[in-house]
Each structure stands twice: as structure tokens, then as C-alpha cells.
Biopython code that builds the backbone (N, CA, C, O; Angstrom):
import numpy as np
from Bio.PDB.StructureBuilder import StructureBuilder

atoms = [
    (1, "MET", "N", (97.058, 111.710, 70.881)),
    (1, "MET", "CA", (97.761, 112.471, 71.885)),
    (1, "MET", "C", (97.513, 111.837, 73.245)),
    (1, "MET", "O", (96.378, 111.511, 73.591)),
    (2, "LYS", "N", (98.577, 111.667, 74.008)),
    (2, "LYS", "CA", (98.493, 111.056, 75.323)),
    (2, "LYS", "C", (97.848, 112.024, 76.304)),
    (2, "LYS", "O", (98.260, 113.178, 76.415)),
    (3, "LYS", "N", (96.833, 111.545, 77.013)),
    (3, "LYS", "CA", (96.154, 112.381, 77.985)),
    (3, "LYS", "C", (96.890, 112.316, 79.316)),
    (3, "LYS", "O", (97.244, 111.232, 79.782)),
    (4, "THR", "N", (97.119, 113.476, 79.930)),
    (4, "THR", "CA", (97.815, 113.564, 81.205)),
    (4, "THR", "C", (96.818, 113.346, 82.329)),
    (4, "THR", "O", (95.714, 113.891, 82.314)),
    (5, "LYS", "N", (97.225, 112.536, 83.313)),
    (5, "LYS", "CA", (96.377, 112.289, 84.468)),
    (5, "LYS", "C", (96.206, 113.587, 85.250)),
    (5, "LYS", "O", (97.179, 114.299, 85.498)),
    (6, "ARG", "N", (94.978, 113.891, 85.637)),
    (6, "ARG", "CA", (94.688, 115.131, 86.354)),
    (6, "ARG", "C", (95.187, 115.038, 87.791)),
    (6, "ARG", "O", (95.147, 113.978, 88.418)),
    (7, "THR", "N", (95.654, 116.171, 88.291)),
    (7, "THR", "CA", (96.111, 116.251, 89.669)),
    (7, "THR", "C", (95.814, 117.634, 90.217)),
    (7, "THR", "O", (95.683, 118.599, 89.465)),
    (8, "THR", "N", (95.711, 117.718, 91.527)),
    (8, "THR", "CA", (95.550, 119.013, 92.181)),
    (8, "THR", "C", (96.826, 119.394, 92.929)),
    (8, "THR", "O", (96.868, 120.422, 93.605)),
    (9, "ASP", "N", (97.866, 118.569, 92.810)),
    (9, "ASP", "CA", (99.142, 118.811, 93.472)),
    (9, "ASP", "C", (99.868, 119.935, 92.728)),
    (9, "ASP", "O", (100.310, 119.759, 91.593)),
    (10, "ALA", "N", (99.982, 121.089, 93.387)),
    (10, "ALA", "CA", (100.556, 122.270, 92.743)),
    (10, "ALA", "C", (101.981, 122.037, 92.271)),
    (10, "ALA", "O", (102.363, 122.503, 91.197)),
    (11, "VAL", "N", (102.769, 121.321, 93.060)),
    (11, "VAL", "CA", (104.157, 121.072, 92.670)),
    (11, "VAL", "C", (104.202, 120.243, 91.390)),
    (11, "VAL", "O", (104.994, 120.530, 90.492)),
    (12, "ARG", "N", (103.372, 119.235, 91.304)),
    (12, "ARG", "CA", (103.344, 118.404, 90.092)),
    (12, "ARG", "C", (102.862, 119.205, 88.885)),
    (12, "ARG", "O", (103.386, 119.052, 87.781)),
    (13, "ILE", "N", (101.878, 120.045, 89.098)),
    (13, "ILE", "CA", (101.362, 120.873, 88.001)),
    (13, "ILE", "C", (102.459, 121.809, 87.503)),
    (13, "ILE", "O", (102.689, 121.910, 86.298)),
    (14, "LEU", "N", (103.132, 122.489, 88.418)),
    (14, "LEU", "CA", (104.203, 123.413, 88.025)),
    (14, "LEU", "C", (105.366, 122.682, 87.375)),
    (14, "LEU", "O", (105.941, 123.162, 86.399)),
    (15, "HIS", "N", (105.715, 121.514, 87.919)),
    (15, "HIS", "CA", (106.805, 120.726, 87.331)),
    (15, "HIS", "C", (106.455, 120.328, 85.903)),
    (15, "HIS", "O", (107.272, 120.471, 84.994)),
    (16, "ARG", "N", (105.262, 119.840, 85.714)),
    (16, "ARG", "CA", (104.828, 119.420, 84.379)),
    (16, "ARG", "C", (104.811, 120.607, 83.418)),
    (16, "ARG", "O", (105.204, 120.477, 82.259)),
    (17, "ARG", "N", (104.359, 121.759, 83.898)),
    (17, "ARG", "CA", (104.231, 122.935, 83.042)),
    (17, "ARG", "C", (105.583, 123.563, 82.697)),
    (17, "ARG", "O", (105.815, 123.939, 81.548)),
    (18, "TYR", "N", (106.474, 123.678, 83.682)),
    (18, "TYR", "CA", (107.713, 124.437, 83.475)),
    (18, "TYR", "C", (108.956, 123.579, 83.264)),
    (18, "TYR", "O", (109.944, 124.051, 82.700)),
    (19, "ILE", "N", (108.918, 122.336, 83.706)),
    (19, "ILE", "CA", (110.076, 121.453, 83.530)),
    (19, "ILE", "C", (109.773, 120.416, 82.461)),
    (19, "ILE", "O", (110.529, 120.253, 81.504)),
    (20, "GLY", "N", (108.662, 119.721, 82.636)),
    (20, "GLY", "CA", (108.239, 118.712, 81.671)),
    (20, "GLY", "C", (109.344, 117.734, 81.346)),
    (20, "GLY", "O", (109.968, 117.177, 82.249)),
    (21, "ASN", "N", (109.592, 117.523, 80.082)),
    (21, "ASN", "CA", (110.638, 116.598, 79.632)),
    (21, "ASN", "C", (111.875, 117.330, 79.120)),
    (21, "ASN", "O", (112.717, 116.733, 78.449)),
    (22, "ASP", "N", (111.989, 118.611, 79.432)),
    (22, "ASP", "CA", (113.131, 119.410, 78.988)),
    (22, "ASP", "C", (114.372, 119.004, 79.774)),
    (22, "ASP", "O", (114.460, 119.264, 80.974)),
    (23, "ARG", "N", (115.318, 118.377, 79.110)),
    (23, "ARG", "CA", (116.518, 117.834, 79.753)),
    (23, "ARG", "C", (117.338, 118.901, 80.473)),
    (23, "ARG", "O", (117.798, 118.690, 81.595)),
    (24, "GLU", "N", (117.514, 120.040, 79.823)),
    (24, "GLU", "CA", (118.295, 121.119, 80.437)),
    (24, "GLU", "C", (117.636, 121.647, 81.698)),
    (24, "GLU", "O", (118.313, 121.910, 82.692)),
    (25, "ARG", "N", (116.327, 121.803, 81.664)),
    (25, "ARG", "CA", (115.617, 122.290, 82.843)),
    (25, "ARG", "C", (115.665, 121.269, 83.973)),
    (25, "ARG", "O", (115.793, 121.641, 85.140)),
    (26, "LYS", "N", (115.563, 119.985, 83.637)),
    (26, "LYS", "CA", (115.665, 118.936, 84.657)),
    (26, "LYS", "C", (117.044, 118.954, 85.307)),
    (26, "LYS", "O", (117.158, 118.834, 86.526)),
    (27, "GLU", "N", (118.085, 119.104, 84.504)),
    (27, "GLU", "CA", (119.444, 119.149, 85.030)),
    (27, "GLU", "C", (119.649, 120.377, 85.908)),
    (27, "GLU", "O", (120.296, 120.291, 86.952)),
    (28, "SER", "N", (119.108, 121.510, 85.496)),
    (28, "SER", "CA", (119.217, 122.732, 86.272)),
    (28, "SER", "C", (118.495, 122.586, 87.616)),
    (28, "SER", "O", (119.012, 123.001, 88.653)),
    (29, "LEU", "N", (117.316, 122.003, 87.589)),
    (29, "LEU", "CA", (116.556, 121.775, 88.813)),
    (29, "LEU", "C", (117.327, 120.852, 89.754)),
    (29, "LEU", "O", (117.380, 121.097, 90.959)),
    (30, "GLN", "N", (117.916, 119.804, 89.215)),
    (30, "GLN", "CA", (118.694, 118.872, 90.025)),
    (30, "GLN", "C", (119.891, 119.579, 90.656)),
    (30, "GLN", "O", (120.189, 119.362, 91.831)),
    (31, "GLN", "N", (120.563, 120.402, 89.905)),
    (31, "GLN", "CA", (121.720, 121.125, 90.430)),
    (31, "GLN", "C", (121.300, 122.067, 91.563)),
    (31, "GLN", "O", (122.002, 122.180, 92.569)),
    (32, "GLU", "N", (120.177, 122.730, 91.404)),
    (32, "GLU", "CA", (119.677, 123.624, 92.454)),
    (32, "GLU", "C", (119.326, 122.832, 93.708)),
    (32, "GLU", "O", (119.598, 123.284, 94.820)),
    (33, "ARG", "N", (118.728, 121.666, 93.542)),
    (33, "ARG", "CA", (118.409, 120.825, 94.701)),
    (33, "ARG", "C", (119.681, 120.393, 95.426)),
    (33, "ARG", "O", (119.713, 120.347, 96.655)),
    (34, "GLU", "N", (120.719, 120.081, 94.670)),
    (34, "GLU", "CA", (121.989, 119.697, 95.281)),
    (34, "GLU", "C", (122.587, 120.864, 96.056)),
    (34, "GLU", "O", (123.070, 120.685, 97.174)),
    (35, "ASN", "N", (122.556, 122.058, 95.469)),
    (35, "ASN", "CA", (123.092, 123.244, 96.140)),
    (35, "ASN", "C", (122.343, 123.527, 97.447)),
    (35, "ASN", "O", (122.952, 123.851, 98.467)),
    (36, "ILE", "N", (121.032, 123.399, 97.399)),
    (36, "ILE", "CA", (120.223, 123.617, 98.599)),
    (36, "ILE", "C", (120.586, 122.587, 99.665)),
    (36, "ILE", "O", (120.730, 122.923, 100.840)),
    (37, "GLY", "N", (120.730, 121.339, 99.250)),
    (37, "GLY", "CA", (121.063, 120.282, 100.198)),
    (37, "GLY", "C", (122.396, 120.509, 100.884)),
    (37, "GLY", "O", (122.515, 120.301, 102.091)),
    (38, "ILE", "N", (123.396, 120.933, 100.134)),
    (38, "ILE", "CA", (124.719, 121.198, 100.711)),
    (38, "ILE", "C", (124.637, 122.383, 101.666)),
    (38, "ILE", "O", (125.164, 122.318, 102.776)),
    (39, "ALA", "N", (123.989, 123.453, 101.253)),
    (39, "ALA", "CA", (123.857, 124.642, 102.090)),
    (39, "ALA", "C", (123.159, 124.296, 103.405)),
    (39, "ALA", "O", (123.592, 124.727, 104.473)),
    (40, "GLU", "N", (122.089, 123.526, 103.324)),
    (40, "GLU", "CA", (121.355, 123.121, 104.523)),
    (40, "GLU", "C", (122.219, 122.289, 105.463)),
    (40, "GLU", "O", (122.201, 122.491, 106.677)),
    (41, "GLN", "N", (122.966, 121.364, 104.900)),
    (41, "GLN", "CA", (123.795, 120.509, 105.739)),
    (41, "GLN", "C", (124.886, 121.298, 106.452)),
    (41, "GLN", "O", (125.124, 121.091, 107.642)),
    (42, "VAL", "N", (125.546, 122.196, 105.738)),
    (42, "VAL", "CA", (126.590, 123.007, 106.369)),
    (42, "VAL", "C", (125.974, 123.850, 107.485)),
    (42, "VAL", "O", (126.512, 123.903, 108.590)),
    (43, "TYR", "N", (124.864, 124.498, 107.204)),
    (43, "TYR", "CA", (124.192, 125.329, 108.205)),
    (43, "TYR", "C", (123.772, 124.492, 109.417)),
    (43, "TYR", "O", (124.040, 124.867, 110.558)),
    (44, "ASN", "N", (123.117, 123.363, 109.165)),
    (44, "ASN", "CA", (122.634, 122.530, 110.270)),
    (44, "ASN", "C", (123.775, 122.007, 111.136)),
    (44, "ASN", "O", (123.681, 122.026, 112.363)),
    (45, "LEU", "N", (124.844, 121.544, 110.512)),
    (45, "LEU", "CA", (125.980, 121.053, 111.291)),
    (45, "LEU", "C", (126.605, 122.174, 112.123)),
    (45, "LEU", "O", (126.953, 121.973, 113.286)),
    (46, "ARG", "N", (126.742, 123.344, 111.521)),
    (46, "ARG", "CA", (127.331, 124.478, 112.246)),
    (46, "ARG", "C", (126.469, 124.886, 113.429)),
    (46, "ARG", "O", (126.979, 125.078, 114.533)),
    (47, "THR", "N", (125.165, 125.020, 113.208)),
    (47, "THR", "CA", (124.297, 125.464, 114.301)),
    (47, "THR", "C", (124.148, 124.390, 115.379)),
    (47, "THR", "O", (124.027, 124.718, 116.560)),
    (48, "GLN", "N", (124.156, 123.120, 114.993)),
    (48, "GLN", "CA", (124.113, 122.046, 115.994)),
    (48, "GLN", "C", (125.361, 122.051, 116.865)),
    (48, "GLN", "O", (125.315, 121.644, 118.026)),
    (49, "ALA", "N", (126.465, 122.506, 116.310)),
    (49, "ALA", "CA", (127.714, 122.607, 117.063)),
    (49, "ALA", "C", (127.779, 123.923, 117.850)),
    (49, "ALA", "O", (128.776, 124.202, 118.516)),
    (50, "ASN", "N", (126.718, 124.722, 117.769)),
    (50, "ASN", "CA", (126.653, 126.023, 118.457)),
    (50, "ASN", "C", (127.816, 126.933, 118.075)),
    (50, "ASN", "O", (128.414, 127.596, 118.923)),
    (51, "LEU", "N", (128.119, 126.948, 116.785)),
    (51, "LEU", "CA", (129.194, 127.796, 116.287)),
    (51, "LEU", "C", (128.628, 128.903, 115.418)),
    (51, "LEU", "O", (127.650, 128.701, 114.698)),
    (52, "SER", "N", (129.240, 130.063, 115.487)),
    (52, "SER", "CA", (128.908, 131.127, 114.546)),
    (52, "SER", "C", (129.656, 130.841, 113.247)),
    (52, "SER", "O", (130.536, 129.982, 113.205)),
    (53, "GLN", "N", (129.305, 131.556, 112.204)),
    (53, "GLN", "CA", (130.037, 131.405, 110.945)),
    (53, "GLN", "C", (131.506, 131.755, 111.144)),
    (53, "GLN", "O", (132.384, 131.085, 110.601)),
    (54, "LYS", "N", (131.771, 132.783, 111.909)),
    (54, "LYS", "CA", (133.150, 133.212, 112.171)),
    (54, "LYS", "C", (133.915, 132.131, 112.930)),
    (54, "LYS", "O", (135.072, 131.857, 112.608)),
    (55, "GLU", "N", (133.294, 131.517, 113.923)),
    (55, "GLU", "CA", (133.962, 130.468, 114.703)),
    (55, "GLU", "C", (134.288, 129.260, 113.831)),
    (55, "GLU", "O", (135.376, 128.692, 113.930)),
    (56, "LEU", "N", (133.340, 128.868, 112.975)),
    (56, "LEU", "CA", (133.612, 127.747, 112.069)),
    (56, "LEU", "C", (134.714, 128.119, 111.088)),
    (56, "LEU", "O", (135.601, 127.313, 110.809)),
    (57, "ALA", "N", (134.658, 129.313, 110.577)),
    (57, "ALA", "CA", (135.685, 129.777, 109.636)),
    (57, "ALA", "C", (137.068, 129.709, 110.276)),
    (57, "ALA", "O", (138.027, 129.286, 109.631)),
    (58, "ASP", "N", (137.177, 130.122, 111.537)),
    (58, "ASP", "CA", (138.460, 130.064, 112.238)),
    (58, "ASP", "C", (138.949, 128.625, 112.377)),
    (58, "ASP", "O", (140.139, 128.354, 112.219)),
    (59, "LEU", "N", (138.037, 127.709, 112.672)),
    (59, "LEU", "CA", (138.410, 126.292, 112.795)),
    (59, "LEU", "C", (138.898, 125.717, 111.468)),
    (59, "LEU", "O", (139.804, 124.883, 111.438)),
    (60, "VAL", "N", (138.293, 126.167, 110.378)),
    (60, "VAL", "CA", (138.578, 125.639, 109.048)),
    (60, "VAL", "C", (139.758, 126.348, 108.395)),
    (60, "VAL", "O", (140.400, 125.796, 107.501)),
    (61, "GLY", "N", (140.042, 127.563, 108.837)),
    (61, "GLY", "CA", (141.115, 128.335, 108.225)),
    (61, "GLY", "C", (140.655, 129.114, 107.018)),
    (61, "GLY", "O", (141.371, 129.222, 106.023)),
    (62, "THR", "N", (139.448, 129.662, 107.112)),
    (62, "THR", "CA", (138.899, 130.465, 106.020)),
    (62, "THR", "C", (138.229, 131.695, 106.622)),
    (62, "THR", "O", (138.445, 132.010, 107.793)),
    (63, "THR", "N", (137.431, 132.381, 105.841)),
    (63, "THR", "CA", (136.765, 133.591, 106.309)),
    (63, "THR", "C", (135.291, 133.323, 106.595)),
    (63, "THR", "O", (134.707, 132.351, 106.116)),
    (64, "GLN", "N", (134.718, 134.207, 107.382)),
    (64, "GLN", "CA", (133.276, 134.111, 107.672)),
    (64, "GLN", "C", (132.469, 134.206, 106.394)),
    (64, "GLN", "O", (131.458, 133.521, 106.245)),
    (65, "SER", "N", (132.906, 135.051, 105.469)),
    (65, "SER", "CA", (132.155, 135.216, 104.221)),
    (65, "SER", "C", (132.175, 133.933, 103.382)),
    (65, "SER", "O", (131.215, 133.656, 102.663)),
    (66, "ALA", "N", (133.249, 133.152, 103.463)),
    (66, "ALA", "CA", (133.303, 131.875, 102.735)),
    (66, "ALA", "C", (132.277, 130.901, 103.312)),
    (66, "ALA", "O", (131.609, 130.186, 102.565)),
    (67, "ILE", "N", (132.153, 130.873, 104.633)),
    (67, "ILE", "CA", (131.147, 130.007, 105.267)),
    (67, "ILE", "C", (129.754, 130.489, 104.898)),
    (67, "ILE", "O", (128.865, 129.681, 104.630)),
    (68, "SER", "N", (129.562, 131.797, 104.885)),
    (68, "SER", "CA", (128.270, 132.363, 104.495)),
    (68, "SER", "C", (127.882, 131.936, 103.081)),
    (68, "SER", "O", (126.736, 131.564, 102.831)),
    (69, "ARG", "N", (128.839, 131.991, 102.162)),
    (69, "ARG", "CA", (128.566, 131.569, 100.778)),
    (69, "ARG", "C", (128.171, 130.095, 100.725)),
    (69, "ARG", "O", (127.243, 129.722, 100.008)),
    (70, "LEU", "N", (128.877, 129.260, 101.486)),
    (70, "LEU", "CA", (128.567, 127.822, 101.493)),
    (70, "LEU", "C", (127.163, 127.537, 102.023)),
    (70, "LEU", "O", (126.532, 126.552, 101.640)),
    (71, "GLU", "N", (126.687, 128.402, 102.899)),
    (71, "GLU", "CA", (125.347, 128.231, 103.469)),
    (71, "GLU", "C", (124.265, 128.886, 102.616)),
    (71, "GLU", "O", (123.087, 128.841, 102.970)),
    (72, "ASP", "N", (124.648, 129.483, 101.515)),
    (72, "ASP", "CA", (123.715, 130.140, 100.599)),
    (72, "ASP", "C", (123.282, 129.140, 99.537)),
    (72, "ASP", "O", (124.117, 128.602, 98.810)),
    (73, "ALA", "N", (121.978, 128.890, 99.445)),
    (73, "ALA", "CA", (121.450, 127.914, 98.489)),
    (73, "ALA", "C", (121.744, 128.294, 97.043)),
    (73, "ALA", "O", (121.725, 127.427, 96.169)),
    (74, "ASP", "N", (122.013, 129.565, 96.771)),
    (74, "ASP", "CA", (122.310, 130.008, 95.406)),
    (74, "ASP", "C", (123.775, 129.830, 95.021)),
    (74, "ASP", "O", (124.141, 130.029, 93.862)),
    (75, "TYR", "N", (124.608, 129.457, 95.981)),
    (75, "TYR", "CA", (126.040, 129.299, 95.717)),
    (75, "TYR", "C", (126.292, 127.965, 95.031)),
    (75, "TYR", "O", (125.775, 126.936, 95.466)),
    (76, "ASP", "N", (127.080, 127.975, 93.963)),
    (76, "ASP", "CA", (127.350, 126.713, 93.255)),
    (76, "ASP", "C", (128.845, 126.460, 93.078)),
    (76, "ASP", "O", (129.252, 125.755, 92.154)),
    (77, "GLY", "N", (129.664, 127.034, 93.963)),
    (77, "GLY", "CA", (131.107, 126.845, 93.854)),
    (77, "GLY", "C", (131.670, 125.944, 94.939)),
    (77, "GLY", "O", (132.810, 126.124, 95.369)),
    (78, "HIS", "N", (130.881, 124.977, 95.385)),
    (78, "HIS", "CA", (131.330, 124.086, 96.446)),
    (78, "HIS", "C", (132.568, 123.305, 96.024)),
    (78, "HIS", "O", (132.642, 122.765, 94.920)),
    (79, "SER", "N", (133.533, 123.261, 96.929)),
    (79, "SER", "CA", (134.721, 122.455, 96.651)),
    (79, "SER", "C", (134.752, 121.299, 97.641)),
    (79, "SER", "O", (134.477, 121.467, 98.829)),
    (80, "LEU", "N", (135.084, 120.151, 97.137)),
    (80, "LEU", "CA", (135.170, 118.971, 97.996)),
    (80, "LEU", "C", (136.215, 119.182, 99.078)),
    (80, "LEU", "O", (136.034, 118.726, 100.208)),
    (81, "THR", "N", (137.284, 119.852, 98.759)),
    (81, "THR", "CA", (138.334, 120.139, 99.736)),
    (81, "THR", "C", (137.775, 120.955, 100.900)),
    (81, "THR", "O", (138.025, 120.633, 102.062)),
    (82, "MET", "N", (137.026, 122.005, 100.594)),
    (82, "MET", "CA", (136.457, 122.850, 101.648)),
    (82, "MET", "C", (135.424, 122.076, 102.455)),
    (82, "MET", "O", (135.383, 122.196, 103.680)),
    (83, "LEU", "N", (134.599, 121.292, 101.794)),
    (83, "LEU", "CA", (133.602, 120.510, 102.514)),
    (83, "LEU", "C", (134.270, 119.502, 103.446)),
    (83, "LEU", "O", (133.769, 119.238, 104.539)),
    (84, "ARG", "N", (135.390, 118.944, 103.020)),
    (84, "ARG", "CA", (136.138, 118.019, 103.888)),
    (84, "ARG", "C", (136.706, 118.748, 105.102)),
    (84, "ARG", "O", (136.696, 118.204, 106.206)),
    (85, "LYS", "N", (137.198, 119.965, 104.915)),
    (85, "LYS", "CA", (137.726, 120.747, 106.037)),
    (85, "LYS", "C", (136.624, 121.046, 107.051)),
    (85, "LYS", "O", (136.832, 120.936, 108.259)),
    (86, "ILE", "N", (135.455, 121.424, 106.546)),
    (86, "ILE", "CA", (134.318, 121.710, 107.428)),
    (86, "ILE", "C", (133.906, 120.436, 108.159)),
    (86, "ILE", "O", (133.668, 120.455, 109.366)),
    (87, "ALA", "N", (133.823, 119.350, 107.435)),
    (87, "ALA", "CA", (133.445, 118.076, 108.055)),
    (87, "ALA", "C", (134.427, 117.701, 109.159)),
    (87, "ALA", "O", (134.009, 117.310, 110.249)),
    (88, "ALA", "N", (135.703, 117.814, 108.896)),
    (88, "ALA", "CA", (136.717, 117.467, 109.891)),
    (88, "ALA", "C", (136.594, 118.360, 111.123)),
    (88, "ALA", "O", (136.707, 117.877, 112.250)),
    (89, "ALA", "N", (136.364, 119.658, 110.919)),
    (89, "ALA", "CA", (136.230, 120.588, 112.037)),
    (89, "ALA", "C", (135.017, 120.256, 112.902)),
    (89, "ALA", "O", (134.989, 120.578, 114.089)),
    (90, "LEU", "N", (134.020, 119.613, 112.304)),
    (90, "LEU", "CA", (132.785, 119.275, 113.015)),
    (90, "LEU", "C", (132.691, 117.784, 113.338)),
    (90, "LEU", "O", (131.613, 117.269, 113.634)),
    (91, "ASN", "N", (133.842, 117.096, 113.277)),
    (91, "ASN", "CA", (133.910, 115.666, 113.593)),
    (91, "ASN", "C", (132.957, 114.845, 112.701)),
    (91, "ASN", "O", (132.230, 113.973, 113.178)),
    (92, "GLN", "N", (132.985, 115.145, 111.431)),
    (92, "GLN", "CA", (132.152, 114.475, 110.432)),
    (92, "GLN", "C", (133.058, 114.022, 109.292)),
    (92, "GLN", "O", (134.257, 114.299, 109.292)),
    (93, "HIS", "N", (132.478, 113.331, 108.331)),
    (93, "HIS", "CA", (133.180, 113.046, 107.084)),
    (93, "HIS", "C", (132.216, 113.288, 105.932)),
    (93, "HIS", "O", (130.997, 113.251, 106.104)),
    (94, "VAL", "N", (132.769, 113.530, 104.780)),
    (94, "VAL", "CA", (131.965, 113.776, 103.580)),
    (94, "VAL", "C", (131.754, 112.453, 102.871)),
    (94, "VAL", "O", (132.674, 111.645, 102.738)),
    (95, "GLU", "N", (130.539, 112.247, 102.425)),
    (95, "GLU", "CA", (130.200, 111.046, 101.663)),
    (95, "GLU", "C", (129.606, 111.482, 100.328)),
    (95, "GLU", "O", (128.624, 112.224, 100.293)),
    (96, "VAL", "N", (130.199, 111.023, 99.238)),
    (96, "VAL", "CA", (129.711, 111.359, 97.906)),
    (96, "VAL", "C", (129.083, 110.102, 97.320)),
    (96, "VAL", "O", (129.673, 109.023, 97.357)),
    (97, "ARG", "N", (127.881, 110.256, 96.780)),
    (97, "ARG", "CA", (127.192, 109.121, 96.159)),
    (97, "ARG", "C", (126.785, 109.502, 94.744)),
    (97, "ARG", "O", (126.466, 110.657, 94.459)),
    (98, "PHE", "N", (126.803, 108.524, 93.880)),
    (98, "PHE", "CA", (126.277, 108.691, 92.532)),
    (98, "PHE", "C", (124.965, 107.919, 92.485)),
    (98, "PHE", "O", (124.909, 106.749, 92.864)),
    (99, "VAL", "N", (123.909, 108.582, 92.016)),
    (99, "VAL", "CA", (122.596, 107.944, 91.931)),
    (99, "VAL", "C", (122.080, 108.049, 90.509)),
    (99, "VAL", "O", (122.389, 109.013, 89.809)),
    (100, "PRO", "N", (121.304, 107.078, 90.075)),
    (100, "PRO", "CA", (120.774, 107.115, 88.701)),
    (100, "PRO", "C", (119.905, 108.340, 88.460)),
    (100, "PRO", "O", (119.254, 108.843, 89.376)),
    (101, "ASN", "N", (119.901, 108.808, 87.239)),
    (101, "ASN", "CA", (119.098, 109.970, 86.885)),
    (101, "ASN", "C", (117.603, 109.726, 87.005)),
    (101, "ASN", "O", (116.829, 110.680, 87.081)),
    (102, "ASP", "N", (117.189, 108.486, 87.025)),
    (102, "ASP", "CA", (115.752, 108.219, 87.145)),
    (102, "ASP", "C", (115.311, 108.128, 88.590)),
    (102, "ASP", "O", (114.222, 107.631, 88.876)),
    (103, "SER", "N", (116.147, 108.606, 89.512)),
    (103, "SER", "CA", (115.800, 108.569, 90.931)),
    (103, "SER", "C", (114.761, 109.628, 91.244)),
    (103, "SER", "O", (114.370, 110.409, 90.376)),
    (104, "GLN", "N", (114.321, 109.647, 92.479)),
    (104, "GLN", "CA", (113.317, 110.609, 92.929)),
    (104, "GLN", "C", (113.782, 112.044, 92.768)),
    (104, "GLN", "O", (112.955, 112.953, 92.703)),
    (105, "TYR", "N", (115.108, 112.273, 92.701)),
    (105, "TYR", "CA", (115.632, 113.626, 92.658)),
    (105, "TYR", "C", (115.444, 114.300, 91.312)),
    (105, "TYR", "O", (115.636, 115.512, 91.211)),
    (106, "THR", "N", (115.082, 113.577, 90.294)),
    (106, "THR", "CA", (114.877, 114.211, 88.994)),
    (106, "THR", "C", (113.405, 114.437, 88.704)),
    (106, "THR", "O", (113.050, 114.937, 87.636)),
    (107, "HIS", "N", (112.553, 114.075, 89.639)),
    (107, "HIS", "CA", (111.122, 114.252, 89.468)),
    (107, "HIS", "C", (110.572, 115.064, 90.625)),
    (107, "HIS", "O", (111.116, 115.045, 91.729)),
    (108, "ALA", "N", (109.491, 115.775, 90.362)),
    (108, "ALA", "CA", (108.834, 116.531, 91.437)),
    (108, "ALA", "C", (107.915, 115.623, 92.186)),
    (108, "ALA", "O", (107.259, 116.054, 93.134)),
]
sb = StructureBuilder()
sb.init_structure("model")
sb.init_model(0)
sb.init_chain("A")
sb.init_seg("    ")
for serial, (resi, resn, name, xyz) in enumerate(atoms, 1):
    if name == "N":
        sb.init_residue(resn, " ", resi, " ")
    sb.init_atom(name, np.array(xyz, "f"), 0.0, 1.0, " ", f" {name:<3s}", serial, name[0])
structure = sb.get_structure()
């Protein structure tokens, strides 16, 4: 049996215990990280522009509640079309990248 290297890093311990080599759990964790990243970016861009959710929604042609959902880390219904509208309203552009599964994002 392969012995695991000891660590005191709580994140690594929890990752090893609850995620381990379970493919489905790794994919779920990755998806949650992506959702958090998108929510953070929308929020940060909006607040840097000194806009309320309602003001951004008006610029984009949607509702305040739609912007609120996009800024919620638990939301997983992001549409590229909506993200492009938000980016355009904030003088930005959307960039999509594909990265290998063995990148830092699949490990704790």
C-alpha cells in the first residue's frame, strides 16, 4: 500500500479525504471553482465601474435580479451571450480558454 506524505495543510487534507481520485467529485469541484470565478469577475467589474446591479442591468438590457444571479457563486446558468453583453457594457471583452485537466485547477 502506498504511503501518503504527511501534511498539516488543512485544504490538502480535506481534498485528499473528500475528493481524492473520485473523477465526479473532481469535476464538480472544478465546476464550482469556475462558477465562483465568473461571479467574482462580474461583481468586481461592476463595482470598479461604480455601478449598482440595477444600473448594469439597464446598460445590458436585463433585470437587476439577472445580474444578482450572475454574481452568485452558486449560479451555474451562465450564458456566453450575457457575459458578452456585460463585458461590452463595461468596455471589456470575454476570453474563453481551454486548459488541460491536469492543471492547478483540478488539484487543491
